[in-house]
C-alpha positions as CSV (number, residue, x, y, z in Angstrom):
1,X,-54.0,164.4,-66.6
2,X,-55.8,161.2,-67.7
3,X,-53.9,158.2,-66.3
4,X,-54.8,154.5,-66.9
5,X,-53.7,152.0,-64.4
6,X,-54.2,148.2,-64.6
7,X,-52.9,146.4,-61.5
8,X,-50.9,143.3,-62.4
9,X,-48.8,141.1,-60.2
10,X,-46.2,138.8,-61.6
11,X,-45.5,136.0,-59.2
12,X,-41.9,135.4,-60.0
13,X,-38.5,135.8,-58.4
14,X,-36.8,134.3,-55.4
15,X,-35.4,135.4,-52.1
16,X,-32.5,137.0,-53.9
17,X,-32.8,140.5,-55.3
18,X,-30.8,142.8,-57.5
19,X,-29.5,142.7,-61.0
20,X,-26.8,140.2,-60.2
21,X,-29.5,137.6,-59.4
22,X,-31.5,138.2,-62.5
23,X,-32.3,135.5,-65.0
24,X,-33.7,135.5,-68.5
25,X,-36.2,132.7,-67.4
26,X,-37.7,134.8,-64.6
27,X,-41.2,134.9,-66.0
28,X,-41.3,131.6,-67.9
29,X,-44.5,129.8,-67.1
30,X,-45.0,131.8,-63.9
31,X,-48.3,133.1,-62.7
32,X,-49.3,136.8,-63.3
33,X,-52.4,138.1,-61.7
34,X,-54.1,140.9,-63.7
35,X,-56.7,142.9,-61.9
36,X,-58.7,143.9,-64.9
37,X,-59.4,142.2,-68.2
38,X,-57.1,144.4,-70.3
39,X,-55.9,142.9,-73.5
40,X,-52.7,145.0,-73.8
41,X,-51.6,144.2,-70.3
42,X,-52.5,140.5,-70.7
43,X,-50.6,140.3,-74.0
44,X,-47.6,142.0,-72.5
45,X,-47.3,139.3,-69.8
46,X,-48.1,136.5,-72.2
47,X,-45.3,137.8,-74.4
48,X,-43.0,137.1,-71.4
49,X,-44.4,133.6,-71.2
50,X,-46.5,134.1,-68.1
51,X,-49.7,132.3,-67.2
52,X,-52.5,134.8,-66.6
53,X,-55.2,134.8,-64.0
54,X,-57.7,137.7,-64.0
55,X,-58.9,138.7,-60.5
56,X,-60.6,141.5,-58.7
57,X,-58.2,143.6,-56.6
58,X,-60.0,142.5,-53.4
59,X,-59.6,138.8,-54.2
60,X,-56.0,139.3,-55.2
61,X,-55.2,141.0,-51.9
62,X,-56.9,138.3,-49.8
63,X,-55.4,135.3,-51.6
64,X,-51.9,136.8,-51.9
65,X,-52.0,137.4,-48.2
66,X,-52.6,133.6,-47.8
67,X,-50.3,132.3,-50.5
68,X,-47.3,134.7,-50.2
69,X,-47.4,137.4,-47.5
70,X,-48.3,135.1,-44.6
71,X,-45.8,132.4,-45.8
72,X,-43.0,135.0,-45.7
73,X,-44.3,136.1,-42.3
74,X,-44.1,132.5,-41.0
75,X,-40.6,132.0,-42.4
76,X,-39.3,135.2,-40.8
77,X,-41.1,134.4,-37.6
78,X,-39.7,130.9,-37.4
79,X,-36.1,132.2,-37.7
80,X,-37.0,134.9,-35.1
81,X,-38.1,132.1,-32.8
82,X,-34.8,130.3,-33.2
83,X,-32.8,133.5,-32.6
84,X,-35.0,134.7,-29.7
85,X,-34.5,131.4,-27.8
86,X,-30.9,131.0,-28.9
87,X,-31.5,127.5,-30.2
88,X,-28.2,126.2,-31.6
89,X,-29.4,124.4,-34.8
90,X,-26.2,124.7,-36.9
91,X,-25.4,121.0,-36.9
92,X,-29.0,119.9,-37.4
93,X,-30.1,121.8,-40.5
94,X,-31.5,119.6,-43.3
95,X,-33.4,120.1,-46.5
96,X,-36.8,120.7,-44.7
97,X,-35.3,123.5,-42.7
98,X,-33.7,125.0,-45.8
99,X,-36.9,124.8,-47.9
100,X,-39.1,126.3,-45.2
101,X,-36.8,129.1,-44.3
102,X,-35.3,130.0,-47.7
103,X,-37.6,133.1,-48.0
104,X,-36.5,134.5,-44.7
105,X,-33.4,135.5,-46.6
106,X,-35.6,137.9,-48.7
107,X,-34.9,141.6,-49.0
108,X,-35.9,143.2,-45.6
109,X,-36.7,146.6,-47.2
110,X,-39.1,145.1,-49.7
111,X,-40.8,142.8,-47.2
112,X,-41.1,145.5,-44.5
113,X,-43.1,147.6,-47.0
114,X,-45.2,144.5,-48.0
115,X,-45.9,143.6,-44.4
116,X,-46.9,147.2,-43.4
117,X,-49.0,147.7,-46.6
118,X,-50.8,144.4,-46.0
119,X,-50.9,144.2,-42.2
120,X,-54.7,143.9,-42.0
121,X,-54.9,141.0,-44.4
122,X,-51.9,139.3,-42.8
123,X,-53.5,139.7,-39.4
124,X,-56.7,138.1,-40.6
125,X,-54.8,135.1,-41.9
126,X,-52.8,135.0,-38.7
127,X,-55.9,134.7,-36.6
128,X,-57.4,132.0,-38.7
129,X,-54.1,130.1,-38.9
130,X,-53.7,130.2,-35.1
131,X,-57.1,128.4,-34.9
132,X,-56.0,125.8,-37.4
133,X,-52.7,125.3,-35.5
134,X,-54.6,124.7,-32.3
135,X,-56.9,122.2,-34.0
136,X,-53.9,120.4,-35.5
137,X,-52.2,120.3,-32.1
138,X,-55.3,118.7,-30.6
139,X,-55.2,115.9,-33.2
140,X,-51.6,115.0,-32.1
141,X,-53.2,113.2,-29.2
142,X,-54.7,110.4,-31.3
143,X,-52.4,108.5,-33.7
144,X,-55.1,107.0,-35.9
145,X,-56.9,110.4,-36.2
146,X,-53.6,112.0,-37.0
147,X,-52.7,109.6,-39.8
148,X,-56.1,110.2,-41.3
149,X,-55.7,113.9,-41.0
150,X,-52.2,113.9,-42.5
151,X,-53.4,111.7,-45.4
152,X,-56.3,114.1,-46.0
153,X,-54.0,117.1,-46.1
154,X,-51.5,115.3,-48.3
155,X,-54.3,114.5,-50.8
156,X,-55.5,118.1,-50.7
157,X,-52.0,119.4,-51.3
158,X,-51.4,117.1,-54.2
159,X,-54.6,118.4,-55.9
160,X,-53.5,122.1,-55.7
């Protein structure tokens, strides 16, 4: 049997799964990563109005661990922290909390598979992130340095 496979990863959807949460605009102007320069696959996703980025599978796996898998890991971990320490936050939930934790409502079956399949990449990001958190925590000791640091991060984020 001669099978052809071209990996592609539409970056679309939300924390809600299932047909009842479907939308005709799901792929509109969303990113799709294609792991081979294959005209048929690219045209298929473009027909669905997706923006295409061509990547190696290795680069895809590394960067999706940073931009998706680890973010989900953080969101689930944060809710776990609140649950573990029985922190009563119900009357203190604002938009920041809702935004940061929205994806912790994602489908557990799907995300269990994603976390297991990508554990090594997530672990690498986790170790690097811990170092960055420690550095950030040290900056909290100096208000002027902190303001400069936050401004630098804000500028960087706005350029993404």
